[in-house]
KOLTIKOL-949428 format. One record per atom (N, C-alpha, C): residue number from 1; residue in one letter; atom name; x, y, z. Coordinates in Angstrom, 1 decimal. Atoms other than C-alpha are relative to their C-alpha. Layout:
% residues N
{site NUM, "A", "CA", {X, Y, Z}};
...
END
This chain:
% residues 160
{site 1, "M", "N", {0.8, -1.2, 0.0}};
{site 1, "M", "CA", {0.0, 0.0, 0.0}};
{site 1, "M", "C", {0.9, 1.3, 0.0}};
{site 2, "I", "N", {-0.8, -1.2, -0.1}};
{site 2, "I", "CA", {2.8, 2.4, 0.8}};
{site 2, "I", "C", {0.6, 0.4, -1.3}};
{site 3, "H", "N", {-0.6, -0.2, 1.4}};
{site 3, "H", "CA", {4.3, 2.0, -2.7}};
{site 3, "H", "C", {-1.1, 0.7, -0.8}};
{site 4, "R", "N", {1.2, -0.6, 0.7}};
{site 4, "R", "CA", {0.8, 2.8, -4.2}};
{site 4, "R", "C", {-0.2, 1.4, 0.4}};
{site 5, "A", "N", {0.3, -1.4, -0.5}};
{site 5, "A", "CA", {0.4, 5.9, -2.0}};
{site 5, "A", "C", {1.1, 0.9, -0.5}};
{site 6, "K", "N", {-1.1, -0.8, 0.5}};
{site 6, "K", "CA", {3.9, 7.2, -2.9}};
{site 6, "K", "C", {-0.1, 0.3, -1.5}};
{site 7, "N", "N", {0.1, -0.2, 1.4}};
{site 7, "N", "CA", {3.3, 6.6, -6.6}};
{site 7, "N", "C", {-1.1, 1.0, -0.4}};
{site 8, "L", "N", {1.1, -1.0, 0.3}};
{site 8, "L", "CA", {0.0, 8.5, -6.5}};
{site 8, "L", "C", {0.5, 1.4, 0.2}};
{site 9, "I", "N", {-0.5, -1.3, -0.3}};
{site 9, "I", "CA", {1.7, 11.5, -4.9}};
{site 9, "I", "C", {1.0, 0.4, -1.0}};
{site 10, "E", "N", {-1.0, -0.4, 1.0}};
{site 10, "E", "CA", {4.6, 11.4, -7.3}};
{site 10, "E", "C", {-0.7, 0.3, -1.4}};
{site 11, "T", "N", {0.8, -0.2, 1.2}};
{site 11, "T", "CA", {2.2, 11.1, -10.3}};
{site 11, "T", "C", {-0.7, 1.4, 0.0}};
{site 12, "T", "N", {0.7, -1.3, -0.2}};
{site 12, "T", "CA", {0.2, 14.1, -9.0}};
{site 12, "T", "C", {1.0, 1.2, -0.1}};
{site 13, "L", "N", {-1.0, -1.1, 0.1}};
{site 13, "L", "CA", {3.4, 16.2, -8.5}};
{site 13, "L", "C", {0.5, 0.2, -1.4}};
{site 14, "K", "N", {-0.5, -0.1, 1.4}};
{site 14, "K", "CA", {4.6, 15.4, -12.0}};
{site 14, "K", "C", {-1.1, 0.7, -0.9}};
{site 15, "Y", "N", {1.1, -0.6, 0.8}};
{site 15, "Y", "CA", {1.1, 16.3, -13.4}};
{site 15, "Y", "C", {-0.1, 1.5, 0.2}};
{site 16, "I", "N", {0.1, -1.4, -0.3}};
{site 16, "I", "CA", {1.2, 19.7, -11.7}};
{site 16, "I", "C", {1.2, 0.8, -0.4}};
{site 17, "G", "N", {-1.2, -0.6, 0.6}};
{site 17, "G", "CA", {4.7, 20.4, -13.1}};
{site 17, "G", "C", {1.2, 0.1, 0.9}};
{site 18, "V", "N", {-1.2, 0.0, -0.8}};
{site 18, "V", "CA", {7.2, 19.8, -10.3}};
{site 18, "V", "C", {1.1, -0.8, -0.8}};
{site 19, "K", "N", {-1.1, 0.5, 0.9}};
{site 19, "K", "CA", {10.5, 19.2, -12.1}};
{site 19, "K", "C", {0.7, -1.3, 0.5}};
{site 20, "Q", "N", {-0.7, 1.1, -0.5}};
{site 20, "Q", "CA", {12.3, 16.8, -9.8}};
{site 20, "Q", "C", {-0.6, -0.5, 1.3}};
{site 21, "I", "N", {0.6, 0.7, -1.1}};
{site 21, "I", "CA", {10.9, 14.3, -7.3}};
{site 21, "I", "C", {0.9, -1.1, 0.6}};
{site 22, "F", "N", {-0.9, 1.0, -0.6}};
{site 22, "F", "CA", {13.0, 12.3, -4.8}};
{site 22, "F", "C", {-0.8, -0.8, 1.1}};
{site 23, "R", "N", {0.6, 0.9, -1.1}};
{site 23, "R", "CA", {12.2, 9.5, -2.3}};
{site 23, "R", "C", {1.0, -0.2, 1.1}};
{site 24, "D", "N", {-0.9, 0.1, -1.2}};
{site 24, "D", "CA", {15.3, 9.8, -0.1}};
{site 24, "D", "C", {0.7, 1.3, 0.1}};
{site 25, "E", "N", {-0.6, -1.3, -0.2}};
{site 25, "E", "CA", {17.0, 12.8, 1.4}};
{site 25, "E", "C", {1.4, 0.1, -0.6}};
{site 26, "D", "N", {-1.3, -0.1, 0.5}};
{site 26, "D", "CA", {20.5, 11.9, 0.3}};
{site 26, "D", "C", {0.1, 0.4, -1.5}};
{site 27, "A", "N", {0.1, -0.4, 1.4}};
{site 27, "A", "CA", {19.7, 12.2, -3.4}};
{site 27, "A", "C", {-0.4, 1.4, -0.2}};
{site 28, "F", "N", {0.5, -1.4, 0.1}};
{site 28, "F", "CA", {17.8, 15.4, -2.8}};
{site 28, "F", "C", {1.1, 1.0, 0.3}};
{site 29, "D", "N", {-1.0, -1.0, -0.4}};
{site 29, "D", "CA", {20.7, 17.2, -1.1}};
{site 29, "D", "C", {1.0, 0.3, -1.1}};
{site 30, "R", "N", {-0.9, -0.2, 1.1}};
{site 30, "R", "CA", {22.8, 16.9, -4.3}};
{site 30, "R", "C", {-0.5, 0.9, -1.1}};
{site 31, "V", "N", {0.6, -0.7, 1.1}};
{site 31, "V", "CA", {20.3, 18.7, -6.5}};
{site 31, "V", "C", {-0.8, 1.1, 0.5}};
{site 32, "R", "N", {0.7, -1.2, -0.4}};
{site 32, "R", "CA", {18.8, 22.1, -6.3}};
{site 32, "R", "C", {-0.9, 0.6, -1.0}};
{site 33, "A", "N", {0.9, -0.5, 1.0}};
{site 33, "A", "CA", {16.4, 22.4, -9.2}};
{site 33, "A", "C", {-1.3, 0.5, 0.6}};
{site 34, "S", "N", {1.3, -0.6, -0.5}};
{site 34, "S", "CA", {13.2, 24.5, -8.7}};
{site 34, "S", "C", {-1.0, -0.2, -1.0}};
{site 35, "P", "N", {0.4, 0.5, -1.3}};
{site 35, "P", "CA", {10.6, 23.4, -8.1}};
{site 35, "P", "C", {0.4, -1.5, 0.1}};
{site 36, "S", "N", {-0.3, 1.4, -0.3}};
{site 36, "S", "CA", {11.5, 20.1, -6.5}};
{site 36, "S", "C", {-0.7, -0.5, 1.2}};
{site 37, "A", "N", {0.8, 0.6, -1.1}};
{site 37, "A", "CA", {9.9, 17.7, -4.0}};
{site 37, "A", "C", {0.7, -1.2, 0.5}};
{site 38, "I", "N", {-0.4, 1.3, -0.5}};
{site 38, "I", "CA", {10.8, 14.9, -1.7}};
{site 38, "I", "C", {-1.1, -0.7, 0.8}};
{site 39, "I", "N", {1.1, 0.7, -0.6}};
{site 39, "I", "CA", {8.4, 12.2, -0.6}};
{site 39, "I", "C", {0.6, -1.0, 1.0}};
{site 40, "L", "N", {-0.5, 0.9, -1.0}};
{site 40, "L", "CA", {9.1, 10.5, 2.7}};
{site 40, "L", "C", {-1.1, -0.6, 0.9}};
{site 41, "T", "N", {1.0, 0.5, -0.9}};
{site 41, "T", "CA", {7.2, 8.2, 5.0}};
{site 41, "T", "C", {0.5, 0.2, 1.5}};
{site 42, "A", "N", {-0.3, -0.2, -1.4}};
{site 42, "A", "CA", {7.0, 8.7, 8.7}};
{site 42, "A", "C", {-0.5, -1.3, 0.8}};
{site 43, "R", "N", {0.3, 1.1, -0.8}};
{site 43, "R", "CA", {6.2, 6.3, 11.6}};
{site 43, "R", "C", {-1.5, -0.4, -0.3}};
{site 44, "E", "N", {1.4, 0.5, 0.3}};
{site 44, "E", "CA", {3.1, 4.2, 10.7}};
{site 44, "E", "C", {-0.7, -0.4, 1.3}};
{site 45, "K", "N", {0.8, 0.3, -1.1}};
{site 45, "K", "CA", {0.3, 3.7, 13.2}};
{site 45, "K", "C", {-0.8, -1.3, -0.3}};
{site 46, "L", "N", {0.8, 1.2, 0.1}};
{site 46, "L", "CA", {-1.5, 0.4, 13.7}};
{site 46, "L", "C", {-1.0, -0.1, 1.2}};
{site 47, "E", "N", {1.0, 0.0, -1.1}};
{site 47, "E", "CA", {-4.8, 0.3, 15.7}};
{site 47, "E", "C", {-0.9, -1.2, -0.3}};
{site 48, "P", "N", {1.1, 1.1, 0.2}};
{site 48, "P", "CA", {-7.2, -2.7, 16.3}};
{site 48, "P", "C", {-1.3, 0.7, -0.5}};
{site 49, "D", "N", {1.3, -0.5, 0.5}};
{site 49, "D", "CA", {-10.4, -2.2, 14.4}};
{site 49, "D", "C", {-0.8, -1.1, -0.5}};
{site 50, "R", "N", {0.7, 1.2, 0.3}};
{site 50, "R", "CA", {-12.8, -5.1, 14.4}};
{site 50, "R", "C", {-1.4, 0.4, -0.6}};
{site 51, "K", "N", {1.2, -0.4, 0.7}};
{site 51, "K", "CA", {-15.4, -4.0, 11.8}};
{site 51, "K", "C", {-0.3, -1.0, -1.2}};
{site 52, "K", "N", {0.4, 0.8, 1.2}};
{site 52, "K", "CA", {-17.3, -6.0, 9.2}};
{site 52, "K", "C", {0.0, 1.0, -1.2}};
{site 53, "A", "N", {-0.3, -1.0, 1.1}};
{site 53, "A", "CA", {-16.2, -4.3, 5.9}};
{site 53, "A", "C", {-1.0, -0.2, -1.1}};
{site 54, "A", "N", {0.8, 0.3, 1.2}};
{site 54, "A", "CA", {-18.2, -6.0, 3.1}};
{site 54, "A", "C", {-0.3, -1.4, -0.2}};
{site 55, "K", "N", {0.3, 1.4, 0.4}};
{site 55, "K", "CA", {-19.9, -9.1, 1.8}};
{site 55, "K", "C", {0.2, 0.1, -1.5}};
{site 56, "F", "N", {-0.1, 0.0, 1.4}};
{site 56, "F", "CA", {-19.0, -10.1, -1.7}};
{site 56, "F", "C", {0.0, -1.5, -0.5}};
{site 57, "E", "N", {0.1, 1.3, 0.6}};
{site 57, "E", "CA", {-19.2, -13.0, -4.1}};
{site 57, "E", "C", {1.1, -0.2, -1.0}};
{site 58, "Q", "N", {-1.1, 0.3, 0.9}};
{site 58, "Q", "CA", {-16.3, -14.6, -6.0}};
{site 58, "Q", "C", {0.0, -1.4, -0.3}};
{site 59, "G", "N", {0.0, 1.4, 0.4}};
{site 59, "G", "CA", {-16.3, -17.7, -8.0}};
{site 59, "G", "C", {-1.1, -0.9, 0.5}};
{site 60, "G", "N", {1.2, 0.8, -0.5}};
{site 60, "G", "CA", {-19.8, -18.7, -6.9}};
{site 60, "G", "C", {0.0, -0.2, 1.5}};
{site 61, "R", "N", {0.0, 0.2, -1.5}};
{site 61, "R", "CA", {-18.8, -18.5, -3.2}};
{site 61, "R", "C", {-0.2, 1.4, 0.6}};
{site 62, "R", "N", {0.2, -1.3, -0.7}};
{site 62, "R", "CA", {-19.8, -15.8, -0.7}};
{site 62, "R", "C", {1.0, 0.2, 1.1}};
{site 63, "Y", "N", {-1.0, -0.3, -1.0}};
{site 63, "Y", "CA", {-17.3, -14.1, 1.6}};
{site 63, "Y", "C", {-0.5, 1.2, 0.8}};
{site 64, "L", "N", {0.1, -1.1, -0.9}};
{site 64, "L", "CA", {-17.4, -11.7, 4.5}};
{site 64, "L", "C", {1.4, 0.6, 0.3}};
{site 65, "R", "N", {-1.3, -0.7, -0.3}};
{site 65, "R", "CA", {-14.5, -9.2, 4.7}};
{site 65, "R", "C", {-0.1, 0.8, 1.3}};
{site 66, "S", "N", {-0.1, -0.7, -1.3}};
{site 66, "S", "CA", {-13.6, -8.1, 8.2}};
{site 66, "S", "C", {1.3, 0.8, 0.1}};
{site 67, "K", "N", {-1.2, -0.8, -0.2}};
{site 67, "K", "CA", {-11.2, -5.3, 9.1}};
{site 67, "K", "C", {0.5, -0.4, 1.3}};
{site 68, "R", "N", {-0.7, 0.4, -1.3}};
{site 68, "R", "CA", {-8.7, -6.5, 11.7}};
{site 68, "R", "C", {0.7, 1.2, 0.6}};
{site 69, "F", "N", {-0.8, -1.1, -0.5}};
{site 69, "F", "CA", {-6.5, -3.4, 12.0}};
{site 69, "F", "C", {-0.2, 1.2, -0.9}};
{site 70, "K", "N", {0.0, -1.2, 0.8}};
{site 70, "K", "CA", {-6.6, 0.2, 10.9}};
{site 70, "K", "C", {1.5, 0.4, -0.1}};
{site 71, "R", "N", {-1.4, -0.3, 0.3}};
{site 71, "R", "CA", {-3.3, 1.1, 9.3}};
{site 71, "R", "C", {0.1, 1.4, -0.5}};
{site 72, "I", "N", {-0.1, -1.4, 0.4}};
{site 72, "I", "CA", {-2.5, 4.8, 9.2}};
{site 72, "I", "C", {1.5, 0.3, -0.5}};
{site 73, "I", "N", {-1.3, -0.2, 0.6}};
{site 73, "I", "CA", {0.4, 5.6, 6.8}};
{site 73, "I", "C", {0.2, 1.5, -0.2}};
{site 74, "P", "N", {-0.3, -1.4, 0.2}};
{site 74, "P", "CA", {1.7, 9.2, 7.2}};
{site 74, "P", "C", {1.1, 0.2, -1.1}};
{site 75, "I", "N", {-1.0, -0.3, 1.0}};
{site 75, "I", "CA", {3.6, 10.6, 4.2}};
{site 75, "I", "C", {0.2, 1.5, 0.0}};
{site 76, "E", "N", {-0.4, -1.4, 0.0}};
{site 76, "E", "CA", {5.5, 13.8, 4.2}};
{site 76, "E", "C", {0.5, 0.4, -1.4}};
{site 77, "V", "N", {-0.4, -0.5, 1.4}};
{site 77, "V", "CA", {5.8, 15.8, 0.9}};
{site 77, "V", "C", {0.6, 1.4, 0.2}};
{site 78, "S", "N", {-0.6, -1.3, -0.1}};
{site 78, "S", "CA", {8.3, 18.6, 1.1}};
{site 78, "S", "C", {0.2, 0.6, -1.4}};
{site 79, "I", "N", {-0.1, -0.7, 1.3}};
{site 79, "I", "CA", {8.2, 21.1, -1.8}};
{site 79, "I", "C", {0.9, 1.2, 0.2}};
{site 80, "F", "N", {-1.0, -1.1, -0.1}};
{site 80, "F", "CA", {11.0, 23.5, -2.5}};
{site 80, "F", "C", {-0.1, 0.8, -1.3}};
{site 81, "D", "N", {-0.1, -0.9, 1.1}};
{site 81, "D", "CA", {11.1, 26.5, -4.8}};
{site 81, "D", "C", {0.7, 1.3, 0.4}};
{site 82, "R", "N", {-0.8, -1.2, -0.2}};
{site 82, "R", "CA", {12.7, 30.0, -5.0}};
{site 82, "R", "C", {-0.6, 0.9, 1.1}};
{site 83, "D", "N", {0.6, -0.8, -1.1}};
{site 83, "D", "CA", {10.2, 31.8, -2.7}};
{site 83, "D", "C", {-1.2, -0.6, 0.6}};
{site 84, "E", "N", {1.1, 0.5, -0.7}};
{site 84, "E", "CA", {7.4, 31.2, -0.3}};
{site 84, "E", "C", {-1.3, 0.0, -0.8}};
{site 85, "E", "N", {1.2, -0.1, 0.8}};
{site 85, "E", "CA", {4.7, 32.4, -2.7}};
{site 85, "E", "C", {-0.1, -1.1, -1.0}};
{site 86, "K", "N", {0.0, 1.1, 0.9}};
{site 86, "K", "CA", {5.7, 29.8, -5.3}};
{site 86, "K", "C", {-0.2, -1.3, 0.7}};
{site 87, "V", "N", {0.2, 1.3, -0.8}};
{site 87, "V", "CA", {5.9, 27.0, -2.7}};
{site 87, "V", "C", {-1.5, -0.1, 0.4}};
{site 88, "D", "N", {1.4, 0.0, -0.4}};
{site 88, "D", "CA", {2.4, 28.0, -1.5}};
{site 88, "D", "C", {-0.9, -0.3, -1.2}};
{site 89, "S", "N", {0.8, 0.4, 1.2}};
{site 89, "S", "CA", {1.0, 27.8, -5.1}};
{site 89, "S", "C", {0.2, -1.5, -0.4}};
{site 90, "W", "N", {-0.2, 1.5, 0.3}};
{site 90, "W", "CA", {2.6, 24.3, -5.6}};
{site 90, "W", "C", {-0.8, -0.8, 1.0}};
{site 91, "I", "N", {0.7, 0.7, -1.0}};
{site 91, "I", "CA", {1.0, 23.2, -2.3}};
{site 91, "I", "C", {-1.5, 0.0, -0.4}};
{site 92, "Q", "N", {1.4, -0.1, 0.4}};
{site 92, "Q", "CA", {-2.4, 24.5, -3.4}};
{site 92, "Q", "C", {-0.3, -0.9, -1.2}};
{site 93, "L", "N", {0.2, 0.9, 1.2}};
{site 93, "L", "CA", {-2.1, 22.7, -6.8}};
{site 93, "L", "C", {0.0, -1.5, 0.4}};
{site 94, "L", "N", {-0.1, 1.3, -0.5}};
{site 94, "L", "CA", {-1.1, 19.5, -5.0}};
{site 94, "L", "C", {-1.3, -0.4, 0.7}};
{site 95, "L", "N", {1.2, 0.3, -0.8}};
{site 95, "L", "CA", {-4.0, 19.6, -2.6}};
{site 95, "L", "C", {-1.3, 0.0, -0.9}};
{site 96, "N", "N", {1.1, -0.1, 0.9}};
{site 96, "N", "CA", {-6.4, 20.5, -5.4}};
{site 96, "N", "C", {-0.1, -1.3, -0.9}};
{site 97, "E", "N", {-0.1, 1.2, 0.9}};
{site 97, "E", "CA", {-5.3, 17.5, -7.6}};
{site 97, "E", "C", {-0.1, -1.3, 0.7}};
{site 98, "L", "N", {0.0, 1.3, -0.7}};
{site 98, "L", "CA", {-5.1, 14.8, -4.9}};
{site 98, "L", "C", {-1.5, -0.5, 0.1}};
{site 99, "P", "N", {1.4, 0.5, -0.2}};
{site 99, "P", "CA", {-8.2, 12.5, -4.9}};
{site 99, "P", "C", {-0.3, -0.1, 1.5}};
{site 100, "D", "N", {0.4, 0.2, -1.4}};
{site 100, "D", "CA", {-10.2, 12.0, -1.7}};
{site 100, "D", "C", {0.4, -1.4, 0.6}};
{site 101, "G", "N", {-0.4, 1.4, -0.4}};
{site 101, "G", "CA", {-9.1, 8.3, -1.6}};
{site 101, "G", "C", {0.4, -0.8, -1.3}};
{site 102, "I", "N", {-0.4, 0.9, 1.1}};
{site 102, "I", "CA", {-7.8, 5.4, -3.7}};
{site 102, "I", "C", {-0.4, -1.4, 0.4}};
{site 103, "D", "N", {0.1, 1.4, -0.2}};
{site 103, "D", "CA", {-8.3, 1.7, -4.1}};
{site 103, "D", "C", {1.3, -0.6, 0.4}};
{site 104, "D", "N", {-1.2, 0.6, -0.5}};
{site 104, "D", "CA", {-5.7, -0.3, -2.2}};
{site 104, "D", "C", {0.6, -1.1, -0.9}};
{site 105, "G", "N", {-0.4, 1.1, 0.9}};
{site 105, "G", "CA", {-5.4, -2.8, -5.1}};
{site 105, "G", "C", {-0.7, -1.3, 0.4}};
{site 106, "K", "N", {0.7, 1.3, -0.4}};
{site 106, "K", "CA", {-7.5, -5.4, -3.2}};
{site 106, "K", "C", {-1.5, 0.3, 0.2}};
{site 107, "G", "N", {1.4, -0.3, 0.0}};
{site 107, "G", "CA", {-10.9, -3.7, -3.6}};
{site 107, "G", "C", {-0.4, 0.8, 1.3}};
{site 108, "N", "N", {0.3, -0.7, -1.3}};
{site 108, "N", "CA", {-10.7, -1.7, -0.3}};
{site 108, "N", "C", {0.3, 1.5, -0.3}};
{site 109, "Y", "N", {-0.2, -1.4, 0.1}};
{site 109, "Y", "CA", {-11.2, 2.1, -0.3}};
{site 109, "Y", "C", {0.9, 0.5, 1.1}};
{site 110, "T", "N", {-1.0, -0.6, -0.9}};
{site 110, "T", "CA", {-8.3, 4.0, 1.3}};
{site 110, "T", "C", {-0.2, 1.5, 0.0}};
{site 111, "P", "N", {0.2, -1.5, 0.0}};
{site 111, "P", "CA", {-9.2, 7.6, 2.3}};
{site 111, "P", "C", {1.4, 0.7, 0.1}};
{site 112, "L", "N", {-1.2, -0.8, -0.1}};
{site 112, "L", "CA", {-6.5, 10.3, 1.9}};
{site 112, "L", "C", {-0.4, 1.2, 0.8}};
{site 113, "R", "N", {0.3, -1.2, -0.8}};
{site 113, "R", "CA", {-6.4, 13.0, 4.5}};
{site 113, "R", "C", {1.2, 0.9, 0.2}};
{site 114, "P", "N", {-1.1, -1.0, -0.3}};
{site 114, "P", "CA", {-4.0, 16.0, 4.2}};
{site 114, "P", "C", {-0.3, 0.5, 1.4}};
{site 115, "S", "N", {0.3, -0.4, -1.4}};
{site 115, "S", "CA", {-3.6, 17.0, 7.9}};
{site 115, "S", "C", {0.7, 1.3, 0.4}};
{site 116, "A", "N", {-0.7, -1.2, -0.5}};
{site 116, "A", "CA", {-1.1, 19.8, 8.2}};
{site 116, "A", "C", {1.1, 0.5, -1.1}};
{site 117, "I", "N", {-1.0, -0.6, 0.8}};
{site 117, "I", "CA", {1.4, 22.1, 6.4}};
{site 117, "I", "C", {1.0, 0.6, 1.0}};
{site 118, "E", "N", {-1.0, -0.6, -0.8}};
{site 118, "E", "CA", {4.7, 23.0, 8.1}};
{site 118, "E", "C", {1.0, 0.7, -0.9}};
{site 119, "W", "N", {-1.0, -0.7, 0.8}};
{site 119, "W", "CA", {7.0, 25.7, 6.7}};
{site 119, "W", "C", {1.3, -0.2, 0.6}};
{site 120, "I", "N", {-1.4, 0.3, -0.4}};
{site 120, "I", "CA", {10.7, 24.9, 6.9}};
{site 120, "I", "C", {0.8, 1.3, 0.0}};
{site 121, "P", "N", {-0.7, -1.3, -0.1}};
{site 121, "P", "CA", {12.7, 27.9, 8.2}};
{site 121, "P", "C", {1.5, -0.2, -0.5}};
{site 122, "D", "N", {-1.4, -0.1, 0.2}};
{site 122, "D", "CA", {16.2, 28.9, 7.2}};
{site 122, "D", "C", {0.5, -0.9, -1.2}};
{site 123, "Q", "N", {-0.5, 0.7, 1.2}};
{site 123, "Q", "CA", {16.6, 27.4, 3.7}};
{site 123, "Q", "C", {0.9, 1.0, -0.8}};
{site 124, "K", "N", {-0.9, -0.8, 0.8}};
{site 124, "K", "CA", {19.5, 28.8, 1.6}};
{site 124, "K", "C", {-0.5, 0.2, -1.4}};
{site 125, "D", "N", {0.4, -0.3, 1.3}};
{site 125, "D", "CA", {18.3, 30.5, -1.5}};
{site 125, "D", "C", {-1.3, -0.7, -0.5}};
{site 126, "R", "N", {1.3, 0.6, 0.4}};
{site 126, "R", "CA", {14.9, 28.8, -1.5}};
{site 126, "R", "C", {-0.9, -0.1, 1.2}};
{site 127, "A", "N", {1.0, 0.2, -1.0}};
{site 127, "A", "CA", {11.7, 28.3, 0.4}};
{site 127, "A", "C", {-0.5, -1.4, 0.0}};
{site 128, "A", "N", {0.5, 1.4, -0.1}};
{site 128, "A", "CA", {10.2, 25.0, 1.6}};
{site 128, "A", "C", {-1.1, -0.1, 1.0}};
{site 129, "A", "N", {1.0, 0.3, -0.9}};
{site 129, "A", "CA", {7.2, 23.6, 3.2}};
{site 129, "A", "C", {-0.3, -1.5, -0.1}};
{site 130, "T", "N", {0.3, 1.4, 0.0}};
{site 130, "T", "CA", {6.1, 20.1, 4.1}};
{site 130, "T", "C", {-1.5, -0.2, 0.2}};
{site 131, "V", "N", {1.5, 0.3, -0.1}};
{site 131, "V", "CA", {2.5, 18.8, 3.5}};
{site 131, "V", "C", {0.0, -1.5, 0.6}};
{site 132, "F", "N", {0.2, 1.3, -0.6}};
{site 132, "F", "CA", {1.5, 15.9, 5.8}};
{site 132, "F", "C", {-1.3, -0.6, -0.5}};
{site 133, "I", "N", {1.2, 0.7, 0.6}};
{site 133, "I", "CA", {-0.9, 13.4, 4.2}};
{site 133, "I", "C", {-0.1, -1.4, 0.6}};
{site 134, "E", "N", {0.2, 1.3, -0.6}};
{site 134, "E", "CA", {-2.3, 10.3, 5.9}};
{site 134, "E", "C", {-0.9, -0.8, -0.9}};
{site 135, "F", "N", {0.8, 1.0, 0.7}};
{site 135, "F", "CA", {-3.5, 7.2, 4.1}};
{site 135, "F", "C", {-0.5, -0.9, 1.0}};
{site 136, "E", "N", {0.6, 0.9, -1.0}};
{site 136, "E", "CA", {-5.9, 5.2, 6.2}};
{site 136, "E", "C", {-0.4, -1.3, -0.7}};
{site 137, "S", "N", {0.2, 1.3, 0.6}};
{site 137, "S", "CA", {-5.6, 1.6, 5.0}};
{site 137, "S", "C", {-0.4, -1.0, 1.1}};
{site 138, "G", "N", {0.4, 1.0, -1.0}};
{site 138, "G", "CA", {-6.4, -1.6, 6.8}};
{site 138, "G", "C", {0.6, -1.4, -0.3}};
{site 139, "I", "N", {-0.3, 1.4, 0.2}};
{site 139, "I", "CA", {-5.6, -5.2, 7.3}};
{site 139, "I", "C", {-1.3, -0.8, 0.1}};
{site 140, "F", "N", {1.3, 0.6, 0.1}};
{site 140, "F", "CA", {-8.5, -7.3, 6.2}};
{site 140, "F", "C", {0.1, -1.6, 0.0}};
{site 141, "R", "N", {0.1, 1.5, 0.0}};
{site 141, "R", "CA", {-9.5, -11.0, 6.6}};
{site 141, "R", "C", {-1.3, -0.4, -0.7}};
{site 142, "D", "N", {1.2, 0.5, 0.7}};
{site 142, "D", "CA", {-11.9, -12.7, 4.2}};
{site 142, "D", "C", {-0.4, -1.4, 0.5}};
{site 143, "Q", "N", {0.5, 1.2, -0.5}};
{site 143, "Q", "CA", {-14.0, -15.5, 5.6}};
{site 143, "Q", "C", {-1.2, -0.5, -0.9}};
{site 144, "E", "N", {1.1, 0.5, 0.9}};
{site 144, "E", "CA", {-16.1, -17.8, 3.4}};
{site 144, "E", "C", {-1.2, -0.3, 0.8}};
{site 145, "L", "N", {1.3, 0.2, -0.7}};
{site 145, "L", "CA", {-19.8, -17.9, 4.4}};
{site 145, "L", "C", {-0.5, -1.3, -0.4}};
{site 146, "D", "N", {0.6, 1.2, 0.3}};
{site 146, "D", "CA", {-21.6, -21.1, 4.6}};
{site 146, "D", "C", {-1.2, 0.2, -0.9}};
{site 147, "T", "N", {1.1, -0.1, 0.9}};
{site 147, "T", "CA", {-24.2, -21.7, 1.9}};
{site 147, "T", "C", {-1.1, -1.0, 0.4}};
{site 148, "I", "N", {1.1, 0.9, -0.2}};
{site 148, "I", "CA", {-27.6, -23.2, 2.3}};
{site 148, "I", "C", {-0.3, -0.6, -1.4}};
{site 149, "E", "N", {0.2, 0.7, 1.3}};
{site 149, "E", "CA", {-28.0, -25.8, -0.5}};
{site 149, "E", "C", {-1.5, -0.4, -0.2}};
{site 150, "Q", "N", {1.3, 0.5, 0.2}};
{site 150, "Q", "CA", {-31.5, -27.0, 0.2}};
{site 150, "Q", "C", {-0.8, 0.3, 1.2}};
{site 151, "V", "N", {0.9, -0.3, -1.2}};
{site 151, "V", "CA", {-34.4, -25.9, 2.4}};
{site 151, "V", "C", {-1.3, -0.8, -0.2}};
{site 152, "I", "N", {1.2, 0.8, 0.1}};
{site 152, "I", "CA", {-37.3, -28.3, 3.1}};
{site 152, "I", "C", {-0.9, 0.5, 1.0}};
{site 153, "I", "N", {1.0, -0.6, -0.9}};
{site 153, "I", "CA", {-40.4, -26.8, 4.6}};
{site 153, "I", "C", {-1.1, -1.1, 0.2}};
{site 154, "T", "N", {1.1, 1.0, -0.3}};
{site 154, "T", "CA", {-42.9, -29.2, 6.3}};
{site 154, "T", "C", {-1.0, 0.7, 0.9}};
{site 155, "T", "N", {1.1, -0.6, -0.9}};
{site 155, "T", "CA", {-46.2, -28.3, 7.8}};
{site 155, "T", "C", {-0.7, -1.1, 0.6}};
{site 156, "E", "N", {0.8, 1.0, -0.7}};
{site 156, "E", "CA", {-48.1, -30.2, 10.3}};
{site 156, "E", "C", {-1.4, 0.5, 0.2}};
{site 157, "V", "N", {1.4, -0.4, -0.2}};
{site 157, "V", "CA", {-51.8, -30.1, 10.5}};
{site 157, "V", "C", {-0.5, -0.7, 1.2}};
{site 158, "N", "N", {0.6, 0.5, -1.2}};
{site 158, "N", "CA", {-53.4, -30.6, 13.9}};
{site 158, "N", "C", {-1.5, -0.2, -0.2}};
{site 159, "R", "N", {1.4, 0.3, 0.2}};
{site 159, "R", "CA", {-56.7, -32.3, 13.7}};
{site 159, "R", "C", {-0.6, -0.5, 1.4}};
{site 160, "P", "N", {0.6, 0.4, -1.3}};
{site 160, "P", "CA", {-59.0, -32.7, 16.8}};
{site 160, "P", "C", {-0.5, -1.5, 0.0}};
END
């Protein structure tokens, strides 16, 4: 899921016109093109979440999908450009183009929640800000439901 989330953000950044996008800080430190961005993941949260998510049919069999854990994946997107006004406009474009959620590749909806923007002080010859985006995924278990193959109804008549 984390790879899918990073790819979505990278595709969105490319679409809005960010020139260079990095996924690790070491590579980013060597290049100073404007605008540029770096996509990093932070500490992931895992919370128990016992919910019935969906019933579905596959191959003639019925299943119940239950959510076991809520998986909150925080991603930090730092955007750099020559001045704060340009960085602010890149942030607005990013937030405007990001969808409200995505499919996790297994048929489960994953909401996307931008949560904060932090401006990075004291950058040499450039401005920077970090957008914090949370992807709320889950760990699911599919359980096959029993099927009723035949129902026989009998009636009894009581006579006096």
